C-alpha positions as semicolon CSV with decimal commas, in nm:
position;residue;x (nm);y (nm);z (nm)
1;M;-16,428;-4,608;2,867
2;G;-16,271;-4,285;2,725
3;A;-15,952;-4,196;2,507
4;H;-15,796;-4,063;2,874
5;I;-15,527;-3,910;2,810
6;S;-15,293;-3,832;3,144
7;I;-15,150;-3,496;3,218
8;P;-14,790;-3,579;3,116
9;M;-14,895;-3,793;2,820
10;Y;-15,103;-3,488;2,737
11;R;-14,801;-3,233;2,786
12;R;-14,558;-3,438;2,573
13;T;-14,800;-3,396;2,290
14;V;-14,845;-3,032;2,280
15;S;-14,646;-2,953;1,980
16;R;-14,874;-3,156;1,732
17;R;-15,134;-3,069;1,893
18;Y;-15,087;-2,705;1,890
19;R;-14,885;-2,611;1,617
20;L;-14,997;-2,889;1,357
21;V;-14,635;-3,077;1,272
22;G;-14,597;-3,388;1,130
23;Q;-14,253;-3,569;1,009
24;K;-14,108;-3,643;0,703
25;C;-14,024;-3,972;0,639
26;L;-13,585;-3,915;0,529
27;N;-13,636;-4,326;0,381
28;C;-13,902;-4,274;0,249
29;G;-14,042;-3,935;0,206
30;R;-14,423;-3,984;0,340
31;I;-14,529;-3,745;0,605
32;N;-14,672;-3,925;0,922
33;F;-14,929;-3,705;1,096
34;P;-14,946;-3,847;1,464
35;P;-14,544;-3,844;1,497
36;K;-14,458;-4,192;1,513
37;A;-14,128;-4,377;1,646
38;V;-14,140;-4,592;1,308
39;C;-14,266;-4,473;0,960
40;R;-14,637;-4,580;0,911
41;Y;-14,600;-4,613;0,547
42;C;-14,230;-4,808;0,471
43;L;-14,248;-4,968;0,824
44;T;-13,840;-4,929;0,836
45;G;-13,812;-4,549;0,879
46;T;-13,681;-4,450;1,169
47;E;-13,527;-4,088;1,085
48;F;-13,749;-3,773;1,093
49;E;-13,733;-3,399;0,974
50;D;-14,070;-3,187;1,157
51;V;-14,257;-3,052;0,889
52;P;-14,552;-2,775;0,987
53;L;-14,832;-2,884;0,824
54;S;-15,044;-2,606;0,653
55;G;-15,391;-2,754;0,826
56;R;-15,562;-2,668;0,472
57;G;-15,747;-3,024;0,300
58;T;-16,043;-3,211;0,192
59;V;-16,296;-3,409;0,360
60;Y;-16,203;-3,746;0,288
61;S;-16,493;-3,945;0,454
62;Y;-16,738;-3,809;0,723
63;T;-17,014;-3,934;0,977
64;I;-17,239;-3,738;1,266
65;I;-17,184;-3,875;1,592
66;A;-17,544;-3,903;1,768
67;G;-17,545;-3,849;2,142
68;G;-17,543;-4,164;2,250
69;G;-17,240;-4,268;2,066
70;A;-17,047;-4,042;2,215
71;P;-16,714;-4,105;2,398
72;P;-16,698;-4,004;2,759
73;E;-16,513;-3,691;2,729
74;F;-16,784;-3,567;2,480
75;A;-17,053;-3,616;2,686
76;D;-17,088;-3,299;2,761
77;L;-17,085;-3,158;2,404
78;A;-17,370;-3,365;2,302
79;R;-17,557;-3,344;2,585
80;C;-17,520;-2,949;2,416
81;R;-17,575;-3,009;2,120
82;G;-17,749;-3,346;2,032
83;S;-17,494;-3,472;1,755
84;Y;-17,216;-3,348;1,576
85;P;-16,995;-3,408;1,295
86;V;-16,646;-3,545;1,244
87;A;-16,414;-3,593;0,952
88;L;-16,159;-3,784;0,806
89;V;-16,012;-3,482;0,650
90;E;-15,669;-3,530;0,425
91;L;-15,465;-3,284;0,436
92;E;-15,223;-3,135;0,166
93;E;-14,915;-3,314;0,254
94;G;-15,096;-3,655;0,272
95;P;-15,159;-3,750;0,611
96;R;-15,529;-3,765;0,750
97;I;-15,630;-3,676;1,067
98;I;-15,985;-3,749;1,213
99;A;-16,134;-3,415;1,394
100;Q;-16,442;-3,211;1,488
101;L;-16,598;-3,044;1,197
102;V;-16,717;-2,668;1,319
103;E;-16,882;-2,367;1,165
104;T;-17,142;-2,568;0,876
105;P;-17,446;-2,773;0,924
106;P;-17,433;-3,126;0,868
107;Q;-17,650;-3,076;0,538
108;N;-17,359;-2,844;0,371
109;I;-17,125;-3,124;0,462
110;Y;-16,937;-3,331;0,123
111;I;-16,666;-3,511;-0,014
112;G;-16,402;-3,344;-0,086
113;M;-16,490;-3,006;0,084
114;P;-16,218;-2,802;0,092
115;V;-16,151;-2,711;0,527
116;E;-15,921;-2,545;0,693
117;A;-15,798;-2,620;1,099
118;V;-15,822;-2,389;1,372
119;F;-15,734;-2,410;1,741
120;R;-16,007;-2,476;1,968
121;R;-16,109;-2,645;2,313
122;I;-16,163;-2,981;2,245
123;Y;-16,297;-3,100;2,623
124;E;-16,207;-3,085;2,980
125;E;-16,052;-3,379;3,179
126;E;-15,900;-3,354;3,511
127;G;-15,968;-2,990;3,567
128;V;-15,747;-2,906;3,252
129;V;-15,927;-2,737;2,960
130;R;-15,762;-2,958;2,651
131;Y;-15,700;-2,782;2,328
132;G;-15,613;-2,930;1,938
133;F;-15,744;-2,867;1,631
134;K;-16,068;-2,944;1,480
135;F;-16,167;-2,862;1,115
136;R;-16,422;-2,578;0,898
137;P;-16,507;-2,513;0,544
138;Q;-16,281;-2,307;0,395
139;P;-16,361;-1,970;0,280
140;A;-16,661;-2,026;-0,030
141;A;-16,659;-2,376;0,000
142;E;-16,940;-2,372;0,235
143;G;-17,268;-2,515;-0,018
144;G;-17,064;-2,606;-0,275
145;K;-17,157;-2,878;-0,328
146;T;-17,212;-3,023;-0,709
């Protein structure tokens, strides 16, 4: 079973999916993304300040998802493309986000590669197209592996 998100739940998370907004914990100062009820770092903070995130970061780790390993909501993508890269991106502000990498062949991806968020179609479920962020190489980053 995939990561089904009901339409009401999806609508409640639109701000973080569309605007990339994190929460700065007023207790420890760390930025949580996605937003949480309790700070994931200090485990005691419950008061937050919204912080717009730049969308810039670096590839912390990555993998290539093959057709058989794709979650059900990405089955169409796997059928069309065969496999696709997914990365753990460390944002400039600190949080790490798991997202698909686009606009680069897998052989050009490397740990530390500078990337930037782009707003894209993620998948369709229950007749609703779900949008969110994917990441692409920052200009002049592709092929910059040393």
